N, C-alpha and C positions, 0 to 999 in steps of 0.2 A: 478527717471524720467522715463516716459513711452516713448518708442521709437515709431515713426510713421512709419509704414510699408506701402509700396506701392505695386502696382500690379506687379512690377518687383522683387518681393521677391525671395531670394535664400533660399529655405526651409532648405537645409542642414546647411547653416550658422546660420539660425534662431534657429534651434534645438540645434546646438553646442553652440551657444551663450547663451542658457538657460540651458546648461549642461545636455541636453537630448541626448540619443543615437539616431542616425539617422537610421530609419528603413523604409522599403518601405511603410508600413502601415501608419506611421506618415507623411511621405511625401505626400501620397495620401489624408490623412485627411486634412492636411493644404491646399493642392491644392483645394480640394472641398470647404473648408471653405472660402478661398479667393474668389472663383468663386461665391459662394452663398451669401456671405456677412454676413447673419444671418441665422442660420440653427438649427433645432431641432435635437436632438440625433436620433430620429426615421428616419427623412429624411436623415440625414447623413449616417445612417446604411444602408438604402435602396440603396443609391447612391454608397457607398464604396463597397458594396457586388458585384457590377457590375465589379469592378476591382480586388477585392480580395474575391472571392466566399467563401473561407474557413474562413473568419474573423468572429468571434463570437461577439455578443452584449457585452459580458463581456470584451473582448479584446478592443473593442471600448471605453467602459467606463473607462477601465484601462488607455488607452492612453489619453483620455480627462482629467481624473483626474490628470495625470502626467503633462499635459500641463497647466492646471489651476493652479496647485500648484507652478509653476515657473513663473506665470504671463505672459504666452504666449497666453493663451486663456482665455476668460472671459464669464461667464454665465450672460445673460441678462434676468432678471425676468420681465415678462409681465403679468399684472393683468388679471386674468381669462383665461389664455392661458398657454400652455407648454413653458418652458424656451427655449430660443434660445442661440446659442453660436456664438462668433465672435473672430477673431484674435485681440488681443489688439492693439489699435492704439491711436492716440492723443485723449485727452479728448473730448467727444461729448455726445449728448443726442440722443433720438430716438423719432420718430413720428409713430403712429399706426392709420391706417384707421379702424374705427369701422364697416364699411360696407364691404369692400373687403379684409381686413386683411393685406394690404400692410404695411410693417414695414421697416423703413429705418433710416439712420443716419441724424442728423441735428446738425449743429455747432451753439452753443449758448454760450455766455459769462456767465458762472455760478458764477463768483466771487461775484456778488451782492447777489445771493441766499445763497452762503456759508457764507458770512459776516452776513446776517440777521439771518440765522439759528444759527450761533455761538452766536450772541448777545442774541437771544431769549432763547436758550437752555443751554448756557454756556459750550457746548461740544467743544472739539477740533475736527474740521472737517477735514477729510482726502480726501474724494471724494464724488461725487454726482452721483447717478444713477437715471436718470430722463426719464420717458416715458410719452410723451404727446399724448393724443388720440383725435380724431376728425374725420372729413370726408375729404378725399383727393379731390383734384380738379377734378379728373376724375369722382368720384362718385357724386360730387356736381352737375355736368352737366348732369347726367343721370337720 
């Protein structure tokens, strides 16, 4: 079961709950990820260097890999773009504006999609990663 985390996250408890050592860098990474919502490794590295100037890209990747491996952080693959990362929360999908690049969460009931996919493929489905793309309301009006 995936826990739903809120903006009042206790990062220390979150790390401990996933059997990860609490370090200042990990606390900083989670704080930035929560603030940004969805962030590329490059953007995360630029921002985390402001707080931890000596952190290396290798250290950031090592921490991200550790958090991904225990289902604390998730990689979101976006067609024709660099992947973004988010703290795992309740099941959801994403929308992407093809004009301005806005990328955000959207709550959709995916049970019908899973059922149809299972019926058509005979696979046992475990989860759905869905990115819908189009033009956001702001770009439509400009």
